[in-house]
VEXDREN-2710 file (C-alpha; in Angstrom, 1 decimal):
% VEXDREN-2710
k/r/px/py/pz
1/MET/151.6/38.2/-39.7
2/SER/150.5/40.8/-42.5
3/LEU/149.5/38.0/-45.0
4/LEU/147.6/36.2/-42.2
5/THR/145.8/39.4/-41.5
6/ASP/145.1/40.0/-45.2
7/LEU/143.6/36.5/-45.2
8/LEU/141.6/37.1/-42.2
9/ASN/140.2/40.4/-43.6
10/LEU/139.4/38.6/-47.0
11/ASN/135.7/39.7/-48.0
12/ILE/134.6/36.4/-49.5
13/SER/131.1/38.2/-50.5
14/ASP/133.0/39.9/-53.1
15/ILE/133.6/36.7/-55.1
16/THR/131.0/34.0/-54.0
17/GLU/127.5/33.8/-53.0
18/LYS/128.5/31.3/-50.2
19/VAL/128.3/32.4/-46.7
20/ILE/129.7/31.3/-43.3
21/ALA/127.3/30.8/-40.6
22/GLU/128.7/30.5/-37.1
23/TYR/126.1/28.5/-35.0
24/ILE/126.2/29.6/-31.3
25/TRP/124.7/27.8/-28.5
26/VAL/125.0/27.6/-24.5
27/GLY/126.9/24.7/-23.2
28/GLY/126.5/22.6/-20.0
29/SER/127.6/25.1/-17.4
30/GLY/124.8/27.4/-18.5
31/MET/127.2/30.1/-19.1
32/ASP/129.7/28.8/-21.5
33/VAL/128.9/29.8/-25.1
34/ARG/129.9/27.4/-27.8
35/SER/130.1/27.7/-31.7
36/LYS/131.0/26.1/-34.9
37/ALA/130.8/27.3/-38.5
38/ARG/129.5/25.8/-41.6
39/THR/129.2/26.9/-45.1
40/LEU/126.0/27.8/-46.7
41/PRO/125.2/28.1/-50.5
42/GLY/123.8/31.5/-50.3
43/PRO/122.5/34.4/-47.9
44/VAL/120.0/33.6/-45.5
45/SER/118.0/36.2/-43.4
46/ASP/115.2/33.9/-41.9
47/PRO/116.3/31.5/-39.2
48/SER/113.6/29.0/-40.3
49/LYS/115.3/28.8/-43.5
50/LEU/118.6/27.6/-41.9
51/PRO/119.5/24.0/-41.6
52/LYS/119.3/22.3/-38.3
53/TRP/122.7/20.9/-37.2
54/ASN/124.2/18.7/-34.4
55/TYR/127.1/18.5/-32.1
56/ASP/128.8/16.1/-29.5
57/GLY/127.1/16.8/-26.2
58/SER/129.4/14.5/-24.4
59/SER/132.1/17.1/-25.2
60/THR/130.0/20.0/-23.6
61/GLY/128.5/18.3/-20.6
62/GLN/125.2/17.9/-22.3
63/ALA/124.8/14.5/-23.2
64/PRO/126.3/11.0/-22.4
65/GLY/129.0/9.5/-24.5
66/GLU/126.8/6.5/-25.7
67/ASP/124.1/8.8/-26.8
68/SER/125.8/12.1/-27.4
69/GLU/124.1/13.8/-30.5
70/VAL/122.4/17.1/-29.6
71/ILE/120.4/19.0/-32.3
72/LEU/120.9/22.8/-32.9
73/TYR/117.6/24.8/-33.9
74/PRO/118.6/28.2/-35.5
75/GLN/116.5/30.7/-33.9
76/ALA/118.1/34.1/-34.6
77/ILE/120.4/35.6/-37.1
78/PHE/122.8/38.6/-36.7
79/ARG/125.6/39.9/-39.0
80/ASP/129.1/38.5/-38.3
81/PRO/131.4/41.3/-37.3
82/PHE/134.5/39.2/-37.4
83/ARG/134.0/37.7/-40.9
84/ARG/131.6/40.5/-42.1
85/GLY/130.2/40.4/-45.8
86/ASN/127.2/38.4/-45.8
87/ASN/128.5/36.1/-43.2
88/ILE/126.1/35.4/-40.1
89/LEU/126.1/34.6/-36.5
90/VAL/123.2/32.1/-35.4
91/ILE/121.8/31.8/-32.1
92/CYS/120.5/28.4/-31.5
93/ASP/118.9/26.4/-28.8
94/THR/119.2/22.7/-28.1
95/TYR/117.2/19.5/-28.5
96/THR/117.5/15.7/-28.4
97/PRO/117.0/14.0/-31.7
98/ALA/113.4/13.1/-30.7
99/GLY/112.9/16.9/-30.5
100/GLU/112.7/17.5/-26.9
101/PRO/114.4/20.4/-25.2
102/ILE/117.7/19.3/-23.4
103/PRO/117.7/20.4/-19.8
104/THR/120.1/23.4/-20.4
105/ASN/117.8/24.7/-23.0
106/LYS/116.2/27.5/-21.1
107/ARG/114.9/29.2/-24.4
108/ASP/112.2/26.9/-25.2
109/LYS/110.2/27.4/-21.9
110/ALA/110.9/31.2/-22.4
111/ALA/109.4/31.1/-25.8
112/LYS/106.4/29.4/-24.6
113/ILE/105.8/32.1/-21.8
114/PHE/106.2/35.0/-24.4
115/SER/103.9/33.5/-26.9
116/HIS/101.2/33.2/-24.4
117/PRO/98.5/35.6/-25.8
118/ASP/98.1/37.7/-22.4
119/VAL/102.0/38.3/-22.7
120/VAL/102.0/39.1/-26.4
121/ALA/99.1/41.5/-25.7
122/GLU/101.2/43.7/-23.3
123/GLU/104.3/43.8/-25.4
124/PRO/107.0/43.3/-22.8
125/TRP/110.1/45.5/-23.1
126/TYR/113.2/44.8/-21.6
127/GLY/116.6/46.7/-21.0
128/ILE/119.3/44.5/-19.6
129/GLU/122.5/46.1/-18.1
130/GLN/125.2/43.5/-18.3
131/GLU/128.2/44.0/-16.0
132/TYR/131.4/42.1/-16.4
133/THR/135.1/42.1/-15.3
134/LEU/138.3/42.2/-17.5
135/LEU/140.7/39.9/-16.1
136/GLN/144.6/39.4/-16.8
137/LYS/144.7/36.2/-18.6
138/ASP/147.5/34.4/-16.8
139/VAL/146.8/35.7/-13.3
140/GLN/143.0/35.9/-13.2
141/TRP/143.3/39.3/-11.6
142/PRO/141.4/42.5/-13.0
143/ILE/143.1/44.5/-15.6
144/GLY/144.9/47.5/-14.6
145/TRP/145.5/46.3/-10.9
146/PRO/148.8/45.7/-9.6
147/LEU/149.9/41.9/-9.7
148/GLY/149.3/40.7/-6.2
149/GLY/147.9/44.1/-4.9
150/TYR/145.1/46.4/-5.2
151/PRO/144.4/49.7/-6.7
152/GLY/143.0/52.8/-4.7
153/PRO/139.6/52.5/-3.3
154/GLN/136.5/52.8/-5.3
155/GLY/135.3/56.5/-6.1
156/PRO/137.1/57.6/-9.5
157/TYR/136.5/54.6/-11.6
158/TYR/132.8/54.9/-12.3
159/CYS/132.3/56.6/-15.7
160/GLY/135.9/57.7/-15.2
161/ALA/138.7/58.5/-18.0
162/GLY/142.2/58.5/-17.8
163/ALA/145.0/55.8/-17.8
164/ASP/144.8/55.6/-13.9
165/LYS/141.0/55.1/-13.9
166/ALA/139.8/53.3/-17.0
167/PHE/141.3/50.0/-18.0
168/GLY/140.3/48.3/-21.1
169/ARG/138.4/50.9/-23.1
170/ASP/139.7/49.7/-26.3
171/ILE/138.2/46.2/-25.7
172/VAL/135.0/47.9/-24.6
173/ASP/134.6/50.0/-27.6
174/SER/135.5/47.3/-30.0
175/HIS/132.8/45.3/-28.5
176/TYR/130.2/48.2/-28.6
177/LYS/131.0/48.7/-32.3
178/ALA/130.8/45.1/-33.1
179/CYS/127.4/44.8/-31.4
180/ILE/126.0/47.7/-33.5
181/TYR/127.2/45.9/-36.7
182/ALA/125.8/42.8/-35.7
183/GLY/122.2/44.3/-35.4
184/ILE/122.2/44.1/-31.5
185/ASP/120.1/46.9/-30.1
186/ILE/122.9/47.8/-27.6
187/SER/122.1/51.1/-26.1
188/GLY/125.2/52.1/-24.3
189/ILE/128.3/51.6/-22.2
190/ASN/129.9/52.7/-19.2
191/GLY/132.9/52.1/-16.8
192/GLU/131.6/50.6/-13.4
193/VAL/132.4/51.3/-9.9
194/MET/135.2/48.6/-9.4
195/PRO/138.3/49.4/-11.6
196/GLY/138.6/46.7/-14.6
197/GLN/134.8/46.5/-14.5
198/TRP/132.5/47.6/-17.5
199/GLU/129.0/47.5/-18.5
200/PHE/126.9/47.4/-21.5
201/GLN/123.2/47.7/-22.0
202/VAL/121.0/46.0/-24.5
203/GLY/117.6/47.3/-25.1
204/PRO/114.7/48.2/-25.3
205/THR/114.0/44.7/-26.9
206/VAL/110.6/42.9/-26.8
207/GLY/110.0/39.4/-25.5
208/ILE/112.3/36.6/-26.4
209/SER/114.6/38.9/-28.4
210/ALA/116.0/40.2/-25.1
211/GLY/117.5/36.8/-24.4
212/ASP/118.7/36.1/-27.9
213/GLN/120.3/39.7/-28.2
214/LEU/122.1/39.4/-24.8
215/TRP/123.5/35.9/-25.5
216/ALA/124.8/37.5/-28.9
217/ALA/126.3/40.2/-27.2
218/ARG/128.0/37.9/-24.7
219/TYR/129.4/35.6/-27.4
220/ILE/130.8/38.8/-29.4
221/LEU/132.3/40.0/-26.0
222/GLU/134.0/36.5/-25.5
223/ARG/135.5/36.6/-29.1
224/VAL/136.6/40.4/-28.7
225/THR/138.5/39.4/-25.4
226/GLU/139.9/36.4/-26.9
227/ILE/141.4/38.5/-29.8
228/ALA/142.8/41.1/-27.1
229/GLY/144.4/38.3/-24.9
230/VAL/142.1/39.1/-21.8
231/VAL/139.6/37.1/-20.0
232/VAL/136.0/38.1/-19.4
233/SER/134.3/37.3/-16.1
234/PHE/130.5/37.2/-15.4
235/ASP/131.2/36.3/-11.8
236/PRO/128.8/38.2/-9.6
237/LYS/131.6/38.9/-7.0
238/PRO/134.9/38.3/-8.6
239/ILE/137.1/40.4/-5.8
240/PRO/135.8/39.7/-2.1
241/GLY/135.9/42.7/0.1
242/ASP/134.9/46.2/-0.3
243/TRP/134.5/46.0/-4.0
244/ASN/131.4/46.2/-6.0
245/GLY/130.0/43.1/-7.3
246/ALA/128.6/42.5/-10.8
247/GLY/125.0/42.3/-11.9
248/ALA/122.6/42.2/-14.9
249/HIS/119.9/44.8/-13.7
250/THR/116.8/44.2/-15.7
251/ASN/114.5/47.0/-16.7
252/PHE/110.8/46.0/-17.6
253/SER/107.7/47.5/-18.8
254/THR/104.5/46.4/-20.5
255/LYS/102.0/48.3/-22.6
256/SER/99.9/48.9/-19.5
257/MET/102.8/50.4/-17.6
258/ARG/103.6/52.6/-20.3
259/GLU/100.1/54.2/-20.6
260/ASP/98.3/56.7/-18.5
261/GLY/97.6/55.0/-15.2
262/GLY/100.9/52.7/-15.4
263/TYR/102.1/53.5/-11.9
264/GLU/99.3/51.5/-10.4
265/VAL/99.9/48.5/-12.7
266/ILE/103.8/48.9/-11.8
267/LYS/103.0/48.7/-8.0
268/LYS/100.8/45.8/-8.5
269/ALA/103.5/44.1/-10.4
270/ILE/106.3/44.9/-7.8
271/GLY/103.8/43.5/-5.1
272/LYS/103.6/40.1/-7.1
273/LEU/107.4/39.9/-7.5
274/GLY/107.7/40.5/-3.8
275/LEU/105.4/37.3/-3.1
276/ARG/107.9/35.2/-5.2
277/HIS/111.0/36.8/-4.1
278/LYS/112.6/33.4/-3.2
279/GLU/111.7/31.6/-6.4
280/HIS/113.3/34.6/-8.4
281/ILE/116.5/34.6/-6.2
282/ALA/117.0/30.9/-7.0
283/ALA/116.8/31.5/-10.6
284/TYR/118.8/34.8/-10.7
285/GLY/122.4/33.6/-11.1
286/GLU/125.0/31.3/-9.3
287/GLY/126.9/33.0/-6.2
288/ASN/124.5/35.7/-6.1
289/GLU/124.7/35.5/-2.3
290/ARG/128.2/36.7/-2.4
291/ARG/126.9/39.9/-4.2
292/LEU/123.5/40.7/-2.4
293/THR/124.7/41.4/0.8
294/GLY/122.9/44.8/1.6
295/ARG/126.2/46.6/0.7
296/HIS/127.7/48.2/-2.4
297/GLU/124.3/49.2/-4.0
298/THR/122.4/46.0/-3.4
299/ALA/119.6/44.8/-1.1
300/ASP/120.0/41.9/1.2
301/ILE/119.3/38.6/-0.5
302/ASP/116.8/37.6/2.0
303/THR/115.0/40.9/2.1
304/PHE/112.6/42.3/-0.8
305/VAL/112.4/46.0/-0.9
306/TRP/111.4/48.5/-3.7
307/GLY/111.8/52.1/-3.6
308/VAL/112.0/55.2/-6.1
309/ALA/115.6/56.0/-7.0
310/ASN/116.9/53.7/-4.4
311/ARG/120.0/51.6/-5.9
312/GLY/119.8/49.7/-2.6
313/ALA/116.6/48.3/-3.4
314/SER/115.5/45.0/-4.9
315/ILE/113.4/46.9/-7.2
316/ARG/114.1/50.5/-8.3
317/VAL/111.6/52.8/-9.7
318/GLY/112.9/55.8/-11.6
319/ARG/112.1/59.5/-10.6
320/ASP/110.6/60.0/-14.1
321/THR/108.3/57.0/-13.8
322/GLU/106.9/58.4/-10.2
323/LYS/106.6/61.8/-11.8
324/GLU/104.8/60.8/-15.1
325/ALA/102.8/57.9/-13.2
326/LYS/104.0/55.6/-16.0
327/GLY/106.9/53.9/-17.3
328/TYR/109.0/50.9/-16.2
329/PHE/111.0/49.5/-13.2
330/GLU/114.4/48.0/-12.6
331/ASP/114.8/44.6/-11.0
332/ARG/118.3/44.8/-9.4
333/ARG/118.5/41.3/-8.2
334/PRO/119.8/39.3/-11.2
335/ALA/123.5/38.4/-11.1
336/SER/125.9/39.1/-14.1
337/ASN/125.9/35.4/-14.7
338/MET/122.1/35.0/-15.0
339/ASP/120.4/33.4/-17.9
340/PRO/118.4/36.2/-19.7
341/TYR/115.8/33.7/-21.1
342/VAL/115.2/32.6/-17.5
343/VAL/115.0/36.1/-15.9
344/THR/113.1/37.8/-18.6
345/SER/110.5/35.1/-19.0
346/MET/110.1/34.6/-15.2
347/ILE/109.5/38.5/-14.7
348/ALA/106.7/38.2/-17.4
349/GLU/105.3/35.0/-16.0
350/THR/105.2/36.5/-12.3
351/THR/103.7/39.9/-13.4
352/LEU/101.4/38.9/-16.2
353/LEU/100.4/35.3/-15.8
354/TRP/100.7/34.2/-12.1
355/LYS/97.6/34.6/-10.0
356/PRO/98.6/34.8/-6.3
END
């Protein structure tokens, strides 16, 4: 095993210009991340300089067997925390050979929204709070929970410390450092209300980068948990009953919101979000109705309500934003399994482009 570890830790950048590029894309379920590697002749820092590639879409639920080729377009580059050296992770989106985005490619539409002049001028910032649950691999039950049983009720676990309260911290910290190494704007982590559940935050990031970075962070988390022998779940309500669900609260601000008079801009934006509540809920993740019950720090899925410092609201405005009359708001509706390209671009589209 020591020789295997030595080989895994080889820094090929010491002896060759060649680099390994891990091409990453979203699979047919909309939540499965897929990847495969190729050798490049030398270091690359610009995605447009990377070659396009292809894969068998019939094996990922994205193309029929008789016409299975899907083309990968490189879009964002991150340092590879697993191979290290000059090796890279490459976030890609997916197209037909004719250059049309396939149905599961949500990035293409988002990129069009974020390139609209009215959106570019407002410099939209995002901070995404990604909650997730760590499960025991063979029984699909949260780590730290007794097999076939339950821990004590919620209360001591949120941001807790101790062997009876915090389960999986070594995994979470490994992911945290790996994301920083990769160049992701990860801004923090914390233990969540349900034991075995954690959160990391990505942001502030601008425009399409929010989606690229969150998908990269999710991929790294899948790889870290693979090494640790546990399963990461993005299910919005992994355990039924009196347990918190998992969301992906999305914080948002524009240039106008961050400047003097921004609170009025924020209130107008929230008003527009309320008018399109059903459309947003439909796009905010599968199974979200199991989470948005009006309990466990959520608003009811059929009700739109906003408030200051209210974690039972659809949209929460912070005390600092109210006090300073400028800042940001938090959309608490997205589920943990949402597509960040969809959610971030939809918030921008509704608040900046949509005319009620």
